C-alpha positions in Angstrom: -26.8 11.8 12.0 -27.3 13.7 8.6 -25.9 12.3 5.3 -23.2 14.8 5.0 -21.8 13.6 8.7 -21.9 10.1 7.3 -20.3 10.8 4.3 -17.3 12.8 6.0 -17.4 9.8 8.5 -16.8 7.3 5.6 -14.3 9.6 3.5 -12.4 9.8 6.4 -12.4 6.2 7.6 -11.8 5.0 3.9 -8.7 7.3 3.8 -7.2 5.9 6.5 -7.8 2.0 6.3 -7.5 2.1 2.3 -5.7 5.3 1.2 -2.4 4.9 3.5 -1.5 1.5 3.1 -2.3 2.5 -0.5 0.6 4.6 -0.3 3.0 2.3 1.2 2.2 -0.3 -0.9 2.9 1.7 -3.9 6.2 2.9 -2.4 6.9 -0.9 -1.5 6.2 -2.2 -4.8 8.2 0.5 -6.9 11.3 -0.9 -4.8 10.9 -4.3 -5.6 9.6 -3.5 -9.4 13.0 -1.6 -9.9 15.0 -4.6 -8.3 16.4 -2.7 -4.9 17.4 -5.2 -2.5 15.3 -6.0 0.7 17.0 -6.7 4.5 15.3 -8.7 6.6 16.1 -9.4 10.4 14.9 -12.1 12.8 16.2 -13.2 15.7 19.4 -11.1 15.5 20.1 -12.4 11.7 20.0 -10.4 8.5 19.1 -11.5 5.2 19.4 -9.7 2.1 18.0 -10.7 -1.0 16.1 -9.4 -4.1 12.3 -10.2 -4.9 11.2 -10.6 -8.6 9.8 -7.6 -10.7 6.8 -9.5 -11.1 5.8 -9.0 -7.0 6.8 -5.2 -7.5 3.9 -4.8 -10.5 1.3 -6.7 -8.5 1.8 -4.5 -5.6 1.3 -1.7 -7.8 -1.8 -2.5 -9.7 -3.1 -3.6 -5.8 -2.0 -0.2 -4.6 -4.0 1.4 -7.7 -7.0 -0.4 -6.0 -6.5 0.5 -2.6 -5.8 4.5 -3.5 -9.0 4.6 -5.8 -11.5 3.1 -3.2 -11.3 6.6 -0.9 -11.8 8.6 -4.2 -14.9 6.5 -5.1 -16.1 7.0 -1.3 
C-alpha cells in the first residue's frame, strides 16, 4: 500500500470513529446547554429531567476536540 491509500483509509476511519460521534455529542450538548428536558425510559418507567448547563458546555468542548481530529488527520 502506498502512502496515499493509507492516508485515505486513516481519513475515513477517523471521520467515522471521531467525526460522527463528535457531531452527535455536539447536538446533545446544545440541547443540554439550553435546558431542554431529557426523557429516559427504563423498564417501562419514564422520567423527565434537565441536566445542569455545565454538562452541556463540557459536551460542546469535547465535541470540538472530536470533530478536530479528522481535520488534523
